[in-house]
N, CA and C atoms as a LAMMPS dump frame, in Angstrom:
ITEM: TIMESTEP
0
ITEM: NUMBER OF ATOMS
486
ITEM: BOX BOUNDS ff ff ff
-5.0000000000000000e+02 5.0000000000000000e+02
-5.0000000000000000e+02 5.0000000000000000e+02
-5.0000000000000000e+02 5.0000000000000000e+02
ITEM: ATOMS id mol type element x y z
1 1 1 N 211.937 -423.602 317.551
2 1 2 C 212.996 -423.088 318.384
3 1 3 C 213.567 -424.246 319.201
4 2 1 N 214.877 -424.272 319.296
5 2 2 C 215.535 -425.365 320.023
6 2 3 C 215.261 -425.254 321.522
7 3 1 N 215.373 -426.366 322.202
8 3 2 C 215.142 -426.404 323.64
9 3 3 C 216.102 -425.529 324.419
10 4 1 N 217.359 -425.49 323.974
11 4 2 C 218.366 -424.683 324.665
12 4 3 C 218.069 -423.199 324.486
13 5 1 N 217.74 -422.798 323.262
14 5 2 C 217.425 -421.394 323
15 5 3 C 216.192 -420.973 323.807
16 6 1 N 215.189 -421.813 323.819
17 6 2 C 213.961 -421.531 324.56
18 6 3 C 214.264 -421.379 326.055
19 7 1 N 215.104 -422.247 326.593
20 7 2 C 215.471 -422.208 328.011
21 7 3 C 216.246 -420.928 328.326
22 8 1 N 217.169 -420.538 327.446
23 8 2 C 217.95 -419.313 327.657
24 8 3 C 217.048 -418.079 327.669
25 9 1 N 216.088 -418.035 326.753
26 9 2 C 215.137 -416.922 326.714
27 9 3 C 214.334 -416.879 328.008
28 10 1 N 213.863 -418.039 328.44
29 10 2 C 213.074 -418.109 329.673
30 10 3 C 213.894 -417.666 330.886
31 11 1 N 215.128 -418.1 330.966
32 11 2 C 216 -417.717 332.086
33 11 3 C 216.202 -416.204 332.107
34 12 1 N 216.43 -415.606 330.951
35 12 2 C 216.641 -414.159 330.869
36 12 3 C 215.375 -413.4 331.247
37 13 1 N 214.249 -413.745 330.632
38 13 2 C 213.013 -412.987 330.853
39 13 3 C 212.432 -413.178 332.249
40 14 1 N 212.682 -414.333 332.849
41 14 2 C 212.187 -414.587 334.205
42 14 3 C 213.245 -414.262 335.262
43 15 1 N 214.376 -413.745 334.829
44 15 2 C 215.525 -413.437 335.681
45 15 3 C 215.859 -414.639 336.562
46 16 1 N 216.383 -415.642 335.905
47 16 2 C 216.797 -416.871 336.595
48 16 3 C 215.642 -417.496 337.38
49 17 1 N 214.47 -417.468 336.766
50 17 2 C 213.247 -418.102 337.296
51 17 3 C 212.608 -417.374 338.471
52 18 1 N 213.056 -416.17 338.781
53 18 2 C 212.362 -415.378 339.805
54 18 3 C 210.905 -415.189 339.39
55 19 1 N 210.677 -415.008 338.099
56 19 2 C 209.322 -414.834 337.589
57 19 3 C 208.434 -416.057 337.747
58 20 1 N 209.02 -417.179 338.072
59 20 2 C 208.244 -418.409 338.275
60 20 3 C 207.771 -418.569 339.72
61 21 1 N 208.173 -417.648 340.604
62 21 2 C 207.675 -417.685 341.984
63 21 3 C 206.156 -417.542 341.911
64 22 1 N 205.406 -418.416 342.582
65 22 2 C 203.952 -418.454 342.389
66 22 3 C 203.181 -417.244 342.925
67 23 1 N 203.779 -416.443 343.775
68 23 2 C 203.091 -415.262 344.286
69 23 3 C 203.996 -414.041 344.136
70 24 1 N 203.427 -412.936 343.677
71 24 2 C 204.118 -411.65 343.544
72 24 3 C 205.432 -411.722 342.767
73 25 1 N 205.464 -412.351 341.588
74 25 2 C 206.73 -412.424 340.851
75 25 3 C 207.259 -411.045 340.446
76 26 1 N 206.364 -410.107 340.142
77 26 2 C 206.803 -408.761 339.786
78 26 3 C 207.488 -408.056 340.94
79 27 1 N 206.985 -408.264 342.127
80 27 2 C 207.592 -407.671 343.321
81 27 3 C 208.977 -408.263 343.559
82 28 1 N 209.102 -409.574 343.419
83 28 2 C 210.407 -410.211 343.596
84 28 3 C 211.382 -409.793 342.49
85 29 1 N 210.901 -409.666 341.255
86 29 2 C 211.751 -409.203 340.161
87 29 3 C 212.229 -407.782 340.392
88 30 1 N 211.33 -406.93 340.898
89 30 2 C 211.69 -405.545 341.219
90 30 3 C 212.728 -405.499 342.332
91 31 1 N 212.512 -406.309 343.358
92 31 2 C 213.441 -406.336 344.489
93 31 3 C 214.828 -406.791 344.033
94 32 1 N 214.87 -407.804 343.184
95 32 2 C 216.159 -408.265 342.665
96 32 3 C 216.834 -407.156 341.851
97 33 1 N 216.052 -406.44 341.042
98 33 2 C 216.598 -405.316 340.283
99 33 3 C 217.174 -404.247 341.188
100 34 1 N 216.472 -403.967 342.293
101 34 2 C 216.966 -402.984 343.251
102 34 3 C 218.267 -403.459 343.899
103 35 1 N 218.352 -404.747 344.218
104 35 2 C 219.592 -405.292 344.794
105 35 3 C 220.763 -405.162 343.821
106 36 1 N 220.525 -405.462 342.554
107 36 2 C 221.591 -405.339 341.55
108 36 3 C 221.993 -403.875 341.395
109 37 1 N 221.009 -402.979 341.37
110 37 2 C 221.308 -401.55 341.261
111 37 3 C 222.128 -401.085 342.464
112 38 1 N 221.754 -401.535 343.646
113 38 2 C 222.515 -401.176 344.843
114 38 3 C 223.942 -401.748 344.772
115 39 1 N 224.083 -402.945 344.254
116 39 2 C 225.402 -403.551 344.043
117 39 3 C 226.252 -402.64 343.15
118 40 1 N 225.663 -402.136 342.061
119 40 2 C 226.38 -401.206 341.181
120 40 3 C 226.833 -399.983 341.98
121 41 1 N 225.905 -399.433 342.761
122 41 2 C 226.222 -398.249 343.558
123 41 3 C 227.314 -398.557 344.587
124 42 1 N 227.147 -399.648 345.329
125 42 2 C 228.072 -400.012 346.402
126 42 3 C 229.497 -400.154 345.88
127 43 1 N 229.648 -400.747 344.706
128 43 2 C 230.979 -400.924 344.135
129 43 3 C 231.384 -399.757 343.238
130 44 1 N 230.685 -398.653 343.379
131 44 2 C 230.987 -397.388 342.716
132 44 3 C 231.123 -397.527 341.204
133 45 1 N 230.24 -398.316 340.643
134 45 2 C 230.183 -398.434 339.188
135 45 3 C 229.516 -397.166 338.674
136 46 1 N 230.147 -396.506 337.737
137 46 2 C 229.698 -395.202 337.256
138 46 3 C 228.235 -395.25 336.815
139 47 1 N 227.52 -394.16 337.089
140 47 2 C 226.095 -394.109 336.761
141 47 3 C 225.822 -394.239 335.267
142 48 1 N 226.798 -393.953 334.432
143 48 2 C 226.645 -394.185 332.997
144 48 3 C 226.279 -395.642 332.734
145 49 1 N 226.849 -396.545 333.513
146 49 2 C 226.582 -397.968 333.308
147 49 3 C 225.159 -398.36 333.697
148 50 1 N 224.543 -397.612 334.617
149 50 2 C 223.122 -397.843 334.911
150 50 3 C 222.311 -397.629 333.635
151 51 1 N 222.571 -396.5 332.986
152 51 2 C 221.86 -396.182 331.749
153 51 3 C 222.191 -397.211 330.671
154 52 1 N 223.463 -397.498 330.499
155 52 2 C 223.906 -398.447 329.478
156 52 3 C 223.303 -399.832 329.715
157 53 1 N 223.353 -400.296 330.952
158 53 2 C 222.813 -401.6 331.333
159 53 3 C 221.312 -401.662 331.027
160 54 1 N 220.587 -400.613 331.403
161 54 2 C 219.141 -400.557 331.134
162 54 3 C 218.861 -400.583 329.641
163 55 1 N 219.633 -399.831 328.882
164 55 2 C 219.442 -399.767 327.435
165 55 3 C 219.709 -401.121 326.777
166 56 1 N 220.806 -401.749 327.136
167 56 2 C 221.153 -403.052 326.555
168 56 3 C 220.091 -404.094 326.903
169 57 1 N 219.688 -404.149 328.165
170 57 2 C 218.663 -405.117 328.564
171 57 3 C 217.345 -404.853 327.841
172 58 1 N 217.003 -403.584 327.639
173 58 2 C 215.769 -403.235 326.925
174 58 3 C 215.829 -403.71 325.483
175 59 1 N 216.93 -403.427 324.813
176 59 2 C 217.087 -403.816 323.405
177 59 3 C 217.048 -405.34 323.254
178 60 1 N 217.628 -406.043 324.19
179 60 2 C 217.608 -407.511 324.143
180 60 3 C 216.222 -408.048 324.497
181 61 1 N 215.591 -407.454 325.506
182 61 2 C 214.331 -407.994 326.034
183 61 3 C 213.16 -407.861 325.069
184 62 1 N 213.045 -406.758 324.359
185 62 2 C 211.858 -406.524 323.518
186 62 3 C 211.631 -407.659 322.519
187 63 1 N 212.613 -408.012 321.683
188 63 2 C 212.345 -409.111 320.744
189 63 3 C 212.207 -410.473 321.428
190 64 1 N 212.892 -410.66 322.555
191 64 2 C 212.766 -411.937 323.257
192 64 3 C 211.379 -412.1 323.874
193 65 1 N 210.802 -411.008 324.353
194 65 2 C 209.428 -411.066 324.867
195 65 3 C 208.481 -411.451 323.738
196 66 1 N 208.702 -410.896 322.552
197 66 2 C 207.866 -411.267 321.396
198 66 3 C 207.915 -412.776 321.152
199 67 1 N 209.107 -413.339 321.182
200 67 2 C 209.28 -414.78 320.955
201 67 3 C 208.602 -415.578 322.066
202 68 1 N 208.818 -415.17 323.305
203 68 2 C 208.266 -415.877 324.472
204 68 3 C 206.736 -415.831 324.461
205 69 1 N 206.191 -414.66 324.15
206 69 2 C 204.731 -414.523 324.089
207 69 3 C 204.138 -415.382 322.983
208 70 1 N 204.812 -415.42 321.862
209 70 2 C 204.33 -416.246 320.754
210 70 3 C 204.316 -417.721 321.16
211 71 1 N 205.336 -418.128 321.881
212 71 2 C 205.425 -419.513 322.332
213 71 3 C 204.336 -419.836 323.364
214 72 1 N 204.103 -418.916 324.313
215 72 2 C 203.112 -419.148 325.372
216 72 3 C 201.68 -418.822 324.942
217 73 1 N 201.559 -418.014 323.893
218 73 2 C 200.251 -417.526 323.432
219 73 3 C 199.555 -416.68 324.504
220 74 1 N 200.347 -415.947 325.294
221 74 2 C 199.819 -415.075 326.347
222 74 3 C 200.596 -413.764 326.31
223 75 1 N 199.865 -412.632 326.318
224 75 2 C 200.516 -411.321 326.359
225 75 3 C 200.892 -410.98 327.798
226 76 1 N 202.096 -410.508 327.981
227 76 2 C 202.615 -410.042 329.272
228 76 3 C 202.404 -411.072 330.381
229 77 1 N 202.876 -412.27 330.138
230 77 2 C 202.764 -413.348 331.129
231 77 3 C 203.438 -412.917 332.428
232 78 1 N 202.833 -413.271 333.558
233 78 2 C 203.349 -412.827 334.861
234 78 3 C 204.762 -413.319 335.151
235 79 1 N 205.221 -414.359 334.471
236 79 2 C 206.583 -414.853 334.706
237 79 3 C 207.646 -413.942 334.093
238 80 1 N 207.242 -413.068 333.17
239 80 2 C 208.189 -412.114 332.574
240 80 3 C 208.416 -411.003 333.594
241 81 1 N 209.602 -410.966 334.179
242 81 2 C 209.909 -409.939 335.176
243 81 3 C 211.116 -409.084 334.782
244 82 1 N 211.66 -409.317 333.606
245 82 2 C 212.769 -408.48 333.149
246 82 3 C 212.314 -407.029 333.017
247 83 1 N 211.023 -406.821 332.732
248 83 2 C 210.496 -405.464 332.616
249 83 3 C 210.525 -404.74 333.963
250 84 1 N 210.179 -405.436 335.045
251 84 2 C 210.279 -404.836 336.379
252 84 3 C 211.737 -404.562 336.734
253 85 1 N 212.599 -405.473 336.385
254 85 2 C 214.033 -405.307 336.631
255 85 3 C 214.535 -404.032 335.952
256 86 1 N 214.195 -403.857 334.691
257 86 2 C 214.628 -402.673 333.941
258 86 3 C 214.003 -401.416 334.533
259 87 1 N 212.711 -401.471 334.83
260 87 2 C 212.006 -400.297 335.347
261 87 3 C 212.568 -399.796 336.662
262 88 1 N 212.792 -400.694 337.604
263 88 2 C 213.309 -400.245 338.903
264 88 3 C 214.766 -399.817 338.779
265 89 1 N 215.482 -400.398 337.85
266 89 2 C 216.858 -399.978 337.596
267 89 3 C 216.869 -398.516 337.15
268 90 1 N 215.899 -398.147 336.304
269 90 2 C 215.779 -396.762 335.841
270 90 3 C 215.44 -395.842 337.01
271 91 1 N 214.505 -396.259 337.873
272 91 2 C 214.155 -395.457 339.057
273 91 3 C 215.377 -395.226 339.93
274 92 1 N 216.124 -396.286 340.179
275 92 2 C 217.315 -396.177 341.017
276 92 3 C 218.351 -395.283 340.346
277 93 1 N 218.489 -395.386 339.041
278 93 2 C 219.409 -394.529 338.295
279 93 3 C 219.069 -393.061 338.536
280 94 1 N 217.777 -392.737 338.501
281 94 2 C 217.352 -391.348 338.686
282 94 3 C 217.535 -390.897 340.134
283 95 1 N 217.062 -391.692 341.074
284 95 2 C 217.131 -391.322 342.488
285 95 3 C 218.558 -391.47 343.016
286 96 1 N 219.341 -392.329 342.395
287 96 2 C 220.706 -392.595 342.834
288 96 3 C 221.651 -391.419 342.735
289 97 1 N 221.269 -390.388 341.99
290 97 2 C 222.107 -389.192 341.937
291 97 3 C 222.063 -388.461 343.278
292 98 1 N 221.025 -388.753 344.061
293 98 2 C 220.9 -388.174 345.388
294 98 3 C 221.575 -389.102 346.388
295 99 1 N 221.45 -388.781 347.643
296 99 2 C 222.049 -389.635 348.68
297 99 3 C 221.385 -391.011 348.687
298 100 1 N 222.201 -392.053 348.765
299 100 2 C 221.674 -393.414 348.855
300 100 3 C 221.651 -393.807 350.327
301 101 1 N 220.461 -394.074 350.816
302 101 2 C 220.283 -394.559 352.183
303 101 3 C 219.091 -395.509 352.182
304 102 1 N 218.818 -396.111 353.301
305 102 2 C 217.758 -397.114 353.358
306 102 3 C 216.398 -396.502 353.024
307 103 1 N 216.165 -395.269 353.456
308 103 2 C 214.897 -394.606 353.155
309 103 3 C 214.717 -394.45 351.647
310 104 1 N 215.758 -393.978 350.971
311 104 2 C 215.661 -393.771 349.521
312 104 3 C 215.509 -395.09 348.766
313 105 1 N 216.143 -396.147 349.264
314 105 2 C 215.981 -397.463 348.635
315 105 3 C 214.544 -397.961 348.772
316 106 1 N 213.992 -397.834 349.976
317 106 2 C 212.603 -398.264 350.193
318 106 3 C 211.655 -397.398 349.377
319 107 1 N 211.909 -396.092 349.356
320 107 2 C 211.074 -395.178 348.576
321 107 3 C 211.102 -395.546 347.092
322 108 1 N 212.279 -395.831 346.567
323 108 2 C 212.401 -396.235 345.165
324 108 3 C 211.562 -397.475 344.894
325 109 1 N 211.68 -398.459 345.752
326 109 2 C 210.951 -399.715 345.588
327 109 3 C 209.44 -399.493 345.649
328 110 1 N 208.981 -398.788 346.673
329 110 2 C 207.541 -398.57 346.861
330 110 3 C 206.958 -397.753 345.711
331 111 1 N 207.637 -396.681 345.324
332 111 2 C 207.121 -395.847 344.23
333 111 3 C 207.081 -396.615 342.914
334 112 1 N 208.124 -397.374 342.637
335 112 2 C 208.106 -398.135 341.388
336 112 3 C 206.972 -399.145 341.387
337 113 1 N 206.804 -399.877 342.477
338 113 2 C 205.72 -400.871 342.532
339 113 3 C 204.36 -400.186 342.403
340 114 1 N 204.21 -398.996 343.008
341 114 2 C 202.956 -398.25 342.878
342 114 3 C 202.674 -397.936 341.409
343 115 1 N 203.656 -397.332 340.731
344 115 2 C 203.465 -396.968 339.325
345 115 3 C 203.268 -398.202 338.449
346 116 1 N 203.961 -399.277 338.758
347 116 2 C 203.857 -400.498 337.959
348 116 3 C 202.507 -401.186 338.147
349 117 1 N 201.988 -401.192 339.353
350 117 2 C 200.722 -401.874 339.628
351 117 3 C 199.523 -401.008 339.254
352 118 1 N 199.521 -399.744 339.669
353 118 2 C 198.372 -398.855 339.423
354 118 3 C 198.323 -398.334 337.989
355 119 1 N 199.468 -398.233 337.354
356 119 2 C 199.578 -397.778 335.965
357 119 3 C 198.778 -396.497 335.704
358 120 1 N 199.185 -395.398 336.354
359 120 2 C 198.452 -394.152 336.123
360 120 3 C 198.633 -393.634 334.695
361 121 1 N 197.615 -392.969 334.213
362 121 2 C 197.534 -392.225 332.97
363 121 3 C 198.227 -392.895 331.792
364 122 1 N 199.329 -392.329 331.331
365 122 2 C 199.948 -392.785 330.084
366 122 3 C 200.507 -394.207 330.201
367 123 1 N 200.89 -394.599 331.395
368 123 2 C 201.404 -395.958 331.581
369 123 3 C 200.301 -396.965 331.248
370 124 1 N 199.084 -396.674 331.688
371 124 2 C 197.948 -397.55 331.39
372 124 3 C 197.655 -397.559 329.886
373 125 1 N 197.771 -396.404 329.242
374 125 2 C 197.544 -396.329 327.795
375 125 3 C 198.543 -397.203 327.041
376 126 1 N 199.796 -397.126 327.44
377 126 2 C 200.828 -397.956 326.807
378 126 3 C 200.539 -399.426 327.076
379 127 1 N 200.207 -399.752 328.324
380 127 2 C 199.93 -401.144 328.691
381 127 3 C 198.772 -401.717 327.874
382 128 1 N 197.752 -400.903 327.621
383 128 2 C 196.564 -401.389 326.916
384 128 3 C 196.705 -401.367 325.396
385 129 1 N 197.521 -400.455 324.868
386 129 2 C 197.52 -400.222 323.424
387 129 3 C 198.789 -400.607 322.684
388 130 1 N 199.882 -400.794 323.377
389 130 2 C 201.132 -401.161 322.709
390 130 3 C 201.339 -402.659 322.925
391 131 1 N 201.33 -403.388 321.85
392 131 2 C 201.382 -404.844 321.935
393 131 3 C 202.813 -405.369 321.899
394 132 1 N 202.948 -406.63 322.228
395 132 2 C 204.223 -407.326 322.104
396 132 3 C 205.248 -406.885 323.125
397 133 1 N 206.489 -407.198 322.806
398 133 2 C 207.597 -406.907 323.701
399 133 3 C 207.747 -405.435 324.019
400 134 1 N 207.488 -404.579 323.036
401 134 2 C 207.611 -403.14 323.267
402 134 3 C 206.645 -402.689 324.355
403 135 1 N 205.404 -403.143 324.29
404 135 2 C 204.419 -402.77 325.302
405 135 3 C 204.762 -403.306 326.677
406 136 1 N 205.219 -404.551 326.722
407 136 2 C 205.572 -405.186 328.001
408 136 3 C 206.693 -404.41 328.685
409 137 1 N 207.697 -404.023 327.925
410 137 2 C 208.863 -403.344 328.495
411 137 3 C 208.604 -401.856 328.707
412 138 1 N 207.947 -401.203 327.74
413 138 2 C 207.836 -399.745 327.769
414 138 3 C 206.98 -399.239 328.92
415 139 1 N 205.915 -399.961 329.294
416 139 2 C 205.107 -399.465 330.416
417 139 3 C 205.918 -399.469 331.713
418 140 1 N 206.835 -400.414 331.859
419 140 2 C 207.675 -400.442 333.06
420 140 3 C 208.782 -399.393 333.003
421 141 1 N 209.241 -399.068 331.812
422 141 2 C 210.189 -397.956 331.675
423 141 3 C 209.509 -396.668 332.12
424 142 1 N 208.271 -396.461 331.664
425 142 2 C 207.524 -395.269 332.08
426 142 3 C 207.249 -395.28 333.583
427 143 1 N 206.935 -396.449 334.135
428 143 2 C 206.731 -396.56 335.585
429 143 3 C 208.021 -396.201 336.326
430 144 1 N 209.155 -396.646 335.8
431 144 2 C 210.444 -396.318 336.405
432 144 3 C 210.74 -394.83 336.357
433 145 1 N 210.434 -394.205 335.226
434 145 2 C 210.648 -392.757 335.091
435 145 3 C 209.714 -392.003 336.033
436 146 1 N 208.442 -392.395 336.064
437 146 2 C 207.485 -391.747 336.964
438 146 3 C 207.902 -391.875 338.417
439 147 1 N 208.319 -393.073 338.811
440 147 2 C 208.765 -393.3 340.186
441 147 3 C 210.019 -392.486 340.486
442 148 1 N 210.917 -392.401 339.514
443 148 2 C 212.139 -391.62 339.703
444 148 3 C 211.851 -390.141 339.89
445 149 1 N 210.969 -389.594 339.056
446 149 2 C 210.621 -388.168 339.165
447 149 3 C 209.936 -387.882 340.496
448 150 1 N 208.924 -388.688 340.833
449 150 2 C 208.221 -388.471 342.097
450 150 3 C 209.165 -388.682 343.283
451 151 1 N 210.043 -389.655 343.193
452 151 2 C 211.011 -389.896 344.261
453 151 3 C 211.923 -388.703 344.487
454 152 1 N 212.414 -388.117 343.408
455 152 2 C 213.28 -386.937 343.519
456 152 3 C 212.519 -385.785 344.168
457 153 1 N 211.282 -385.57 343.735
458 153 2 C 210.456 -384.501 344.315
459 153 3 C 210.25 -384.739 345.811
460 154 1 N 209.904 -385.963 346.18
461 154 2 C 209.67 -386.271 347.596
462 154 3 C 210.941 -386.136 348.427
463 155 1 N 212.053 -386.613 347.91
464 155 2 C 213.316 -386.528 348.658
465 155 3 C 213.717 -385.073 348.872
466 156 1 N 213.579 -384.245 347.829
467 156 2 C 213.879 -382.818 347.989
468 156 3 C 212.914 -382.163 348.967
469 157 1 N 211.642 -382.534 348.899
470 157 2 C 210.646 -381.977 349.824
471 157 3 C 210.968 -382.352 351.262
472 158 1 N 211.313 -383.619 351.488
473 158 2 C 211.671 -384.063 352.839
474 158 3 C 212.92 -383.344 353.338
475 159 1 N 213.873 -383.092 352.449
476 159 2 C 215.107 -382.423 352.871
477 159 3 C 214.839 -380.97 353.252
478 160 1 N 213.846 -380.346 352.623
479 160 2 C 213.491 -378.968 352.966
480 160 3 C 212.812 -378.884 354.329
481 161 1 N 212.138 -379.967 354.702
482 161 2 C 211.453 -379.996 355.996
483 161 3 C 212.418 -380.199 357.159
484 162 1 N 213.611 -380.594 356.842
485 162 2 C 214.597 -380.727 357.902
486 162 3 C 215.078 -382.09 358.056
């Protein structure tokens, strides 16, 4: 693989080297994803584009993760943060149908990081049993969906309390 192609893959998967931050790269990748999602919301970009953007990034990321992992000889290297970016984007897409405020943004971030780090039930199964780019990306998609569902439930519950 050429040096330029390798560099482009690394830039994409590490989200402009955010994944190279020596501590908590997944947290920083998630935060950047939340900022981009909020940017979409702030400029009233239709929610269809949240879904479209997530889908396109997923389709591009899966084979690129395979290439990157083969080059590094490490599965799910911590510098790969495109998966967190996609996952939190999905959470924001789901919760974004509700009111967007600072509480909901923080809730989205915290819930996604919880699901991504703790990997409850099926997320852990995918993380342990699905190899390559699909496994790296899909567990974060599931974490994003889980965080989105729980976020919606919590937001509705809080609204009922007053």
